[in-house]
N, CA, C and O atoms as CSV, one atom per row, in Angstrom:
chain,resi,resn,atom,element,x,y,z
A,1,MET,N,N,102.074,-33.907,32.666
A,1,MET,CA,C,102.192,-34.474,33.995
A,1,MET,C,C,100.793,-34.779,34.520
A,1,MET,O,O,99.891,-33.946,34.433
A,2,LEU,N,N,100.624,-35.972,35.063
A,2,LEU,CA,C,99.348,-36.372,35.634
A,2,LEU,C,C,99.100,-35.639,36.945
A,2,LEU,O,O,100.039,-35.255,37.643
A,3,HIS,N,N,97.813,-35.447,37.274
A,3,HIS,CA,C,97.463,-34.782,38.525
A,3,HIS,C,C,98.032,-35.541,39.725
A,3,HIS,O,O,98.467,-34.925,40.699
A,4,GLU,N,N,98.031,-36.886,39.659
A,4,GLU,CA,C,98.540,-37.699,40.756
A,4,GLU,C,C,100.035,-37.450,40.992
A,4,GLU,O,O,100.517,-37.569,42.118
A,5,ASP,N,N,100.753,-37.110,39.939
A,5,ASP,CA,C,102.188,-36.865,40.066
A,5,ASP,C,C,102.496,-35.553,40.781
A,5,ASP,O,O,103.624,-35.335,41.222
A,6,ARG,N,N,101.502,-34.684,40.897
A,6,ARG,CA,C,101.710,-33.408,41.592
A,6,ARG,C,C,101.441,-33.503,43.086
A,6,ARG,O,O,101.802,-32.593,43.832
A,7,CYS,N,N,100.819,-34.580,43.536
A,7,CYS,CA,C,100.514,-34.776,44.950
A,7,CYS,C,C,101.728,-35.388,45.640
A,7,CYS,O,O,102.319,-36.344,45.139
A,8,VAL,N,N,102.091,-34.839,46.774
A,8,VAL,CA,C,103.298,-35.309,47.453
A,8,VAL,C,C,102.990,-35.739,48.882
A,8,VAL,O,O,101.950,-35.408,49.451
A,9,CYS,N,N,103.916,-36.474,49.424
A,9,CYS,CA,C,103.890,-36.891,50.818
A,9,CYS,C,C,105.183,-36.371,51.449
A,9,CYS,O,O,106.270,-36.563,50.906
A,10,ILE,N,N,105.052,-35.713,52.596
A,10,ILE,CA,C,106.242,-35.268,53.323
A,10,ILE,C,C,106.569,-36.349,54.339
A,10,ILE,O,O,105.712,-36.739,55.133
A,11,MET,N,N,107.793,-36.831,54.319
A,11,MET,CA,C,108.225,-37.889,55.228
A,11,MET,C,C,109.358,-37.363,56.104
A,11,MET,O,O,110.219,-36.613,55.645
A,12,VAL,N,N,109.339,-37.769,57.369
A,12,VAL,CA,C,110.394,-37.412,58.312
A,12,VAL,C,C,110.956,-38.714,58.865
A,12,VAL,O,O,110.212,-39.545,59.386
A,13,ASP,N,N,112.257,-38.889,58.752
A,13,ASP,CA,C,112.903,-40.090,59.257
A,13,ASP,C,C,114.015,-39.681,60.214
A,13,ASP,O,O,114.704,-38.685,59.991
A,14,GLU,N,N,114.183,-40.451,61.268
A,14,GLU,CA,C,115.229,-40.165,62.246
A,14,GLU,C,C,116.257,-41.283,62.195
A,14,GLU,O,O,115.913,-42.455,62.040
A,15,MET,N,N,117.503,-40.912,62.324
A,15,MET,CA,C,118.547,-41.932,62.393
A,15,MET,C,C,119.592,-41.543,63.423
A,15,MET,O,O,119.870,-40.364,63.645
A,16,GLN,N,N,120.152,-42.546,64.033
A,16,GLN,CA,C,121.209,-42.310,65.009
A,16,GLN,C,C,122.517,-42.105,64.250
A,16,GLN,O,O,122.800,-42.806,63.278
A,17,ILE,N,N,123.305,-41.139,64.702
A,17,ILE,CA,C,124.574,-40.845,64.042
A,17,ILE,C,C,125.709,-40.920,65.056
A,17,ILE,O,O,125.482,-40.869,66.265
A,18,SER,N,N,126.921,-41.042,64.552
A,18,SER,CA,C,128.099,-41.040,65.419
A,18,SER,C,C,128.311,-39.635,65.957
A,18,SER,O,O,128.204,-38.654,65.222
A,19,GLU,N,N,128.608,-39.551,67.228
A,19,GLU,CA,C,128.839,-38.252,67.848
A,19,GLU,C,C,130.246,-37.777,67.504
A,19,GLU,O,O,131.235,-38.386,67.912
A,20,SER,N,N,130.323,-36.694,66.758
A,20,SER,CA,C,131.630,-36.115,66.438
A,20,SER,C,C,131.449,-34.688,65.942
A,20,SER,O,O,130.373,-34.306,65.480
A,21,LEU,N,N,132.498,-33.924,66.043
A,21,LEU,CA,C,132.530,-32.568,65.507
A,21,LEU,C,C,133.578,-32.523,64.402
A,21,LEU,O,O,134.669,-33.075,64.541
A,22,SER,N,N,133.234,-31.863,63.310
A,22,SER,CA,C,134.156,-31.715,62.182
A,22,SER,C,C,134.167,-30.266,61.745
A,22,SER,O,O,133.172,-29.555,61.882
A,23,PHE,N,N,135.293,-29.836,61.222
A,23,PHE,CA,C,135.395,-28.488,60.683
A,23,PHE,C,C,135.352,-28.571,59.174
A,23,PHE,O,O,136.188,-29.233,58.558
A,24,ASP,N,N,134.372,-27.894,58.568
A,24,ASP,CA,C,134.241,-27.857,57.113
A,24,ASP,C,C,135.044,-26.670,56.594
A,24,ASP,O,O,134.701,-25.516,56.852
A,25,ILE,N,N,136.094,-26.958,55.874
A,25,ILE,CA,C,136.986,-25.909,55.380
A,25,ILE,C,C,136.275,-24.998,54.382
A,25,ILE,O,O,136.515,-23.790,54.369
A,26,SER,N,N,135.396,-25.568,53.540
A,26,SER,CA,C,134.756,-24.753,52.498
A,26,SER,C,C,133.784,-23.727,53.082
A,26,SER,O,O,133.689,-22.609,52.575
A,27,THR,N,N,133.060,-24.098,54.145
A,27,THR,CA,C,132.109,-23.159,54.744
A,27,THR,C,C,132.650,-22.485,56.000
A,27,THR,O,O,132.048,-21.553,56.534
A,28,LYS,N,N,133.807,-22.978,56.463
A,28,LYS,CA,C,134.438,-22.471,57.692
A,28,LYS,C,C,133.492,-22.573,58.895
A,28,LYS,O,O,133.415,-21.666,59.723
A,29,CYS,N,N,132.773,-23.705,58.969
A,29,CYS,CA,C,131.834,-23.954,60.055
A,29,CYS,C,C,132.117,-25.302,60.705
A,29,CYS,O,O,132.646,-26.221,60.078
A,30,VAL,N,N,131.754,-25.392,61.965
A,30,VAL,CA,C,131.839,-26.664,62.673
A,30,VAL,C,C,130.553,-27.427,62.413
A,30,VAL,O,O,129.459,-26.894,62.596
A,31,ILE,N,N,130.684,-28.675,61.987
A,31,ILE,CA,C,129.536,-29.537,61.716
A,31,ILE,C,C,129.467,-30.580,62.819
A,31,ILE,O,O,130.469,-31.226,63.129
A,32,GLY,N,N,128.306,-30.746,63.405
A,32,GLY,CA,C,128.150,-31.750,64.445
A,32,GLY,C,C,127.293,-31.331,65.607
A,32,GLY,O,O,126.670,-32.192,66.229
A,33,PRO,N,N,127.220,-30.019,65.949
A,33,PRO,CA,C,126.313,-29.650,67.032
A,33,PRO,C,C,124.855,-29.686,66.559
A,33,PRO,O,O,124.591,-29.527,65.367
A,34,PRO,N,N,123.911,-29.894,67.477
A,34,PRO,CA,C,122.494,-29.922,67.092
A,34,PRO,C,C,122.040,-28.594,66.475
A,34,PRO,O,O,122.531,-27.523,66.830
A,35,THR,N,N,121.092,-28.698,65.544
A,35,THR,CA,C,120.497,-27.516,64.926
A,35,THR,C,C,119.076,-27.286,65.432
A,35,THR,O,O,118.463,-26.267,65.114
A,36,ILE,N,N,118.546,-28.230,66.220
A,36,ILE,CA,C,117.241,-28.101,66.870
A,36,ILE,C,C,117.461,-28.280,68.369
A,36,ILE,O,O,118.118,-29.237,68.778
A,37,PRO,N,N,116.926,-27.381,69.196
A,37,PRO,CA,C,117.145,-27.502,70.641
A,37,PRO,C,C,116.431,-28.725,71.227
A,37,PRO,O,O,115.529,-29.292,70.610
A,38,SER,N,N,116.853,-29.114,72.428
A,38,SER,CA,C,116.196,-30.223,73.129
A,38,SER,C,C,114.891,-29.736,73.749
A,38,SER,O,O,114.546,-28.561,73.629
A,39,THR,N,N,114.168,-30.629,74.409
A,39,THR,CA,C,112.862,-30.275,74.963
A,39,THR,C,C,112.944,-29.178,76.017
A,39,THR,O,O,111.974,-28.448,76.220
A,40,ASN,N,N,114.083,-29.050,76.690
A,40,ASN,CA,C,114.204,-27.983,77.701
A,40,ASN,C,C,114.734,-26.681,77.098
A,40,ASN,O,O,115.000,-25.729,77.831
A,41,GLY,N,N,114.893,-26.628,75.767
A,41,GLY,CA,C,115.291,-25.398,75.090
A,41,GLY,C,C,116.782,-25.177,74.979
A,41,GLY,O,O,117.210,-24.145,74.462
A,42,THR,N,N,117.586,-26.116,75.447
A,42,THR,CA,C,119.042,-25.973,75.366
A,42,THR,C,C,119.592,-26.822,74.231
A,42,THR,O,O,118.921,-27.720,73.724
A,43,PHE,N,N,120.814,-26.522,73.848
A,43,PHE,CA,C,121.498,-27.295,72.823
A,43,PHE,C,C,122.559,-28.162,73.477
A,43,PHE,O,O,123.346,-27.678,74.290
A,44,GLU,N,N,122.584,-29.442,73.127
A,44,GLU,CA,C,123.657,-30.304,73.585
A,44,GLU,C,C,124.911,-29.979,72.785
A,44,GLU,O,O,124.842,-29.318,71.750
A,45,GLU,N,N,126.050,-30.445,73.269
A,45,GLU,CA,C,127.301,-30.116,72.589
A,45,GLU,C,C,127.451,-30.813,71.248
A,45,GLU,O,O,127.904,-30.210,70.275
A,46,VAL,N,N,127.069,-32.083,71.197
A,46,VAL,CA,C,127.233,-32.876,69.980
A,46,VAL,C,C,125.910,-33.561,69.653
A,46,VAL,O,O,125.226,-34.072,70.540
A,47,ALA,N,N,125.561,-33.566,68.374
A,47,ALA,CA,C,124.318,-34.213,67.939
A,47,ALA,C,C,124.437,-35.728,68.048
A,47,ALA,O,O,125.502,-36.306,67.833
A,48,LYS,N,N,123.316,-36.350,68.386
A,48,LYS,CA,C,123.255,-37.805,68.502
A,48,LYS,C,C,122.339,-38.427,67.440
A,48,LYS,O,O,122.431,-39.621,67.153
A,49,HIS,N,N,121.458,-37.605,66.864
A,49,HIS,CA,C,120.495,-38.074,65.869
A,49,HIS,C,C,120.400,-37.063,64.729
A,49,HIS,O,O,120.810,-35.909,64.859
A,50,ALA,N,N,119.856,-37.521,63.625
A,50,ALA,CA,C,119.570,-36.639,62.493
A,50,ALA,C,C,118.115,-36.848,62.073
A,50,ALA,O,O,117.647,-37.983,61.985
A,51,LEU,N,N,117.417,-35.767,61.819
A,51,LEU,CA,C,116.073,-35.815,61.240
A,51,LEU,C,C,116.218,-35.486,59.762
A,51,LEU,O,O,116.770,-34.445,59.405
A,52,VAL,N,N,115.723,-36.371,58.902
A,52,VAL,CA,C,115.821,-36.164,57.458
A,52,VAL,C,C,114.414,-35.961,56.921
A,52,VAL,O,O,113.511,-36.739,57.229
A,53,PHE,N,N,114.224,-34.921,56.122
A,53,PHE,CA,C,112.926,-34.583,55.545
A,53,PHE,C,C,112.936,-34.939,54.064
A,53,PHE,O,O,113.819,-34.514,53.320
A,54,PHE,N,N,111.938,-35.729,53.641
A,54,PHE,CA,C,111.811,-36.172,52.254
A,54,PHE,C,C,110.500,-35.679,51.671
A,54,PHE,O,O,109.535,-35.427,52.393
A,55,ILE,N,N,110.479,-35.546,50.359
A,55,ILE,CA,C,109.243,-35.379,49.594
A,55,ILE,C,C,109.135,-36.626,48.728
A,55,ILE,O,O,110.088,-36.994,48.041
A,56,GLU,N,N,107.971,-37.277,48.761
A,56,GLU,CA,C,107.743,-38.455,47.923
A,56,GLU,C,C,106.553,-38.181,47.022
A,56,GLU,O,O,105.503,-37.742,47.491
A,57,VAL,N,N,106.713,-38.440,45.730
A,57,VAL,CA,C,105.601,-38.288,44.790
A,57,VAL,C,C,104.981,-39.655,44.539
A,57,VAL,O,O,105.495,-40.672,45.003
A,58,SER,N,N,103.882,-39.675,43.808
A,58,SER,CA,C,103.119,-40.914,43.625
A,58,SER,C,C,103.906,-42.003,42.898
A,58,SER,O,O,103.537,-43.175,42.965
A,59,THR,N,N,104.955,-41.645,42.224
A,59,THR,CA,C,105.739,-42.643,41.495
A,59,THR,C,C,106.792,-43.305,42.378
A,59,THR,O,O,107.668,-44.007,41.875
A,60,LYS,N,N,106.712,-43.085,43.697
A,60,LYS,CA,C,107.635,-43.646,44.691
A,60,LYS,C,C,109.041,-43.054,44.564
A,60,LYS,O,O,110.014,-43.649,45.028
A,61,TRP,N,N,109.139,-41.909,43.950
A,61,TRP,CA,C,110.403,-41.187,43.853
A,61,TRP,C,C,110.538,-40.303,45.070
A,61,TRP,O,O,109.619,-39.552,45.399
A,62,LYS,N,N,111.682,-40.382,45.748
A,62,LYS,CA,C,111.900,-39.595,46.962
A,62,LYS,C,C,113.031,-38.603,46.745
A,62,LYS,O,O,114.015,-38.889,46.063
A,63,GLN,N,N,112.864,-37.430,47.343
A,63,GLN,CA,C,113.882,-36.391,47.268
A,63,GLN,C,C,114.112,-35.840,48.665
A,63,GLN,O,O,113.167,-35.406,49.325
A,64,VAL,N,N,115.359,-35.852,49.121
A,64,VAL,CA,C,115.686,-35.232,50.401
A,64,VAL,C,C,115.585,-33.727,50.215
A,64,VAL,O,O,116.170,-33.167,49.288
A,65,VAL,N,N,114.831,-33.069,51.110
A,65,VAL,CA,C,114.658,-31.620,51.014
A,65,VAL,C,C,115.250,-30.885,52.214
A,65,VAL,O,O,115.265,-29.654,52.245
A,66,GLY,N,N,115.737,-31.635,53.198
A,66,GLY,CA,C,116.365,-30.980,54.338
A,66,GLY,C,C,116.713,-31.967,55.429
A,66,GLY,O,O,116.245,-33.105,55.436
A,67,TYR,N,N,117.541,-31.512,56.345
A,67,TYR,CA,C,117.889,-32.336,57.495
A,67,TYR,C,C,118.277,-31.426,58.651
A,67,TYR,O,O,118.670,-30.276,58.454
A,68,HIS,N,N,118.159,-31.960,59.853
A,68,HIS,CA,C,118.572,-31.255,61.062
A,68,HIS,C,C,119.259,-32.240,61.993
A,68,HIS,O,O,118.877,-33.408,62.068
A,69,PHE,N,N,120.268,-31.765,62.697
A,69,PHE,CA,C,120.920,-32.559,63.726
A,69,PHE,C,C,120.218,-32.296,65.049
A,69,PHE,O,O,119.834,-31.163,65.339
A,70,THR,N,N,120.049,-33.352,65.858
A,70,THR,CA,C,119.374,-33.214,67.138
A,70,THR,C,C,120.153,-33.931,68.228
A,70,THR,O,O,121.011,-34.772,67.957
A,71,GLY,N,N,119.837,-33.580,69.455
A,71,GLY,CA,C,120.408,-34.271,70.601
A,71,GLY,C,C,119.546,-35.472,70.946
A,71,GLY,O,O,118.910,-36.060,70.071
A,72,GLN,N,N,119.524,-35.837,72.225
A,72,GLN,CA,C,118.745,-36.986,72.675
A,72,GLN,C,C,117.248,-36.723,72.587
A,72,GLN,O,O,116.475,-37.650,72.347
A,73,SER,N,N,116.827,-35.475,72.778
A,73,SER,CA,C,115.412,-35.120,72.669
A,73,SER,C,C,115.302,-33.882,71.777
A,73,SER,O,O,116.293,-33.199,71.521
A,74,ILE,N,N,114.078,-33.603,71.307
A,74,ILE,CA,C,113.885,-32.442,70.428
A,74,ILE,C,C,112.711,-31.610,70.916
A,74,ILE,O,O,111.787,-32.116,71.552
A,75,CYS,N,N,112.769,-30.332,70.606
A,75,CYS,CA,C,111.699,-29.398,70.939
A,75,CYS,C,C,110.590,-29.547,69.892
A,75,CYS,O,O,110.820,-29.244,68.721
A,76,PRO,N,N,109.398,-30.004,70.279
A,76,PRO,CA,C,108.328,-30.211,69.300
A,76,PRO,C,C,107.878,-28.930,68.613
A,76,PRO,O,O,107.458,-28.964,67.456
A,77,VAL,N,N,107.959,-27.802,69.308
A,77,VAL,CA,C,107.543,-26.523,68.709
A,77,VAL,C,C,108.476,-26.173,67.545
A,77,VAL,O,O,108.019,-25.706,66.502
A,78,THR,N,N,109.762,-26.396,67.722
A,78,THR,CA,C,110.726,-26.104,66.654
A,78,THR,C,C,110.517,-27.040,65.468
A,78,THR,O,O,110.574,-26.602,64.319
A,79,VAL,N,N,110.276,-28.322,65.733
A,79,VAL,CA,C,110.034,-29.276,64.640
A,79,VAL,C,C,108.770,-28.885,63.875
A,79,VAL,O,O,108.730,-28.988,62.649
A,80,LYS,N,N,107.744,-28.442,64.588
A,80,LYS,CA,C,106.508,-27.983,63.936
A,80,LYS,C,C,106.805,-26.811,63.009
A,80,LYS,O,O,106.299,-26.764,61.888
A,81,LYS,N,N,107.627,-25.859,63.469
A,81,LYS,CA,C,107.981,-24.704,62.633
A,81,LYS,C,C,108.743,-25.136,61.379
A,81,LYS,O,O,108.519,-24.599,60.294
A,82,VAL,N,N,109.646,-26.113,61.536
A,82,VAL,CA,C,110.410,-26.616,60.386
A,82,VAL,C,C,109.464,-27.256,59.375
A,82,VAL,O,O,109.582,-27.015,58.174
A,83,ILE,N,N,108.532,-28.067,59.855
A,83,ILE,CA,C,107.590,-28.731,58.947
A,83,ILE,C,C,106.683,-27.711,58.263
A,83,ILE,O,O,106.442,-27.821,57.061
A,84,PHE,N,N,106.174,-26.721,59.000
A,84,PHE,CA,C,105.330,-25.698,58.377
A,84,PHE,C,C,106.105,-24.879,57.348
A,84,PHE,O,O,105.553,-24.509,56.311
A,85,ARG,N,N,107.373,-24.593,57.622
A,85,ARG,CA,C,108.198,-23.876,56.648
A,85,ARG,C,C,108.369,-24.713,55.383
A,85,ARG,O,O,108.335,-24.178,54.275
A,86,LEU,N,N,108.553,-26.015,55.544
A,86,LEU,CA,C,108.673,-26.910,54.399
A,86,LEU,C,C,107.379,-26.926,53.595
A,86,LEU,O,O,107.416,-26.905,52.364
A,87,ILE,N,N,106.240,-26.964,54.273
A,87,ILE,CA,C,104.945,-26.945,53.576
A,87,ILE,C,C,104.765,-25.620,52.839
A,87,ILE,O,O,104.279,-25.612,51.708
A,88,ASP,N,N,105.146,-24.504,53.453
A,88,ASP,CA,C,105.045,-23.202,52.787
A,88,ASP,C,C,105.881,-23.156,51.512
A,88,ASP,O,O,105.467,-22.564,50.515
A,89,GLU,N,N,107.048,-23.776,51.544
A,89,GLU,CA,C,107.924,-23.779,50.369
A,89,GLU,C,C,107.360,-24.640,49.256
A,89,GLU,O,O,107.709,-24.438,48.093
A,90,GLU,N,N,106.496,-25.597,49.580
A,90,GLU,CA,C,105.906,-26.490,48.585
A,90,GLU,C,C,104.520,-26.031,48.153
A,90,GLU,O,O,103.770,-26.816,47.572
A,91,MET,N,N,104.160,-24.766,48.427
A,91,MET,CA,C,102.829,-24.273,48.059
A,91,MET,C,C,102.595,-24.452,46.568
A,91,MET,O,O,103.508,-24.291,45.759
A,92,GLY,N,N,101.368,-24.786,46.218
A,92,GLY,CA,C,101.035,-25.060,44.829
A,92,GLY,C,C,101.043,-26.552,44.544
A,92,GLY,O,O,100.579,-26.992,43.492
A,93,THR,N,N,101.566,-27.323,45.473
A,93,THR,CA,C,101.586,-28.771,45.343
A,93,THR,C,C,100.729,-29.352,46.461
A,93,THR,O,O,101.007,-29.112,47.636
A,94,PRO,N,N,99.690,-30.115,46.115
A,94,PRO,CA,C,98.866,-30.705,47.179
A,94,PRO,C,C,99.686,-31.683,48.024
A,94,PRO,O,O,100.373,-32.549,47.483
A,95,ILE,N,N,99.613,-31.546,49.330
A,95,ILE,CA,C,100.307,-32.445,50.244
A,95,ILE,C,C,99.266,-33.409,50.803
A,95,ILE,O,O,98.334,-32.994,51.491
A,96,LEU,N,N,99.427,-34.687,50.506
A,96,LEU,CA,C,98.440,-35.678,50.906
A,96,LEU,C,C,98.699,-36.258,52.277
A,96,LEU,O,O,97.752,-36.554,53.006
A,97,GLN,N,N,99.966,-36.430,52.651
A,97,GLN,CA,C,100.305,-37.085,53.911
A,97,GLN,C,C,101.519,-36.430,54.544
A,97,GLN,O,O,102.337,-35.799,53.875
A,98,LEU,N,N,101.609,-36.602,55.858
A,98,LEU,CA,C,102.787,-36.236,56.609
A,98,LEU,C,C,103.127,-37.446,57.454
A,98,LEU,O,O,102.387,-37.781,58.379
A,99,LEU,N,N,104.231,-38.107,57.155
A,99,LEU,CA,C,104.618,-39.349,57.825
A,99,LEU,C,C,105.849,-39.151,58.676
A,99,LEU,O,O,106.807,-38.501,58.256
A,100,PHE,N,N,105.825,-39.721,59.893
A,100,PHE,CA,C,106.987,-39.718,60.775
A,100,PHE,C,C,107.492,-41.129,60.920
A,100,PHE,O,O,108.473,-41.364,61.625
């Protein structure tokens, strides 16, 4: 493996999603409420957006490594913690960029 292939870029993309709640029978959980609080620290009832976290290597190969549901706004402190946790999990791999 080339050294360049070990360097990664962490990418964060946001997308608008349909507001709905679903019950997942296999996990026995409700899917649809936000997993990151809003800027005032509260959770809205139904998520309106999704944040998707990718790792991209130099060969333009992308891998989804996580996602979170959010309301209309997000708590920046919580997003920072999520990104730092992702970086900690990728230790040993040089991270060249963080793109939003």
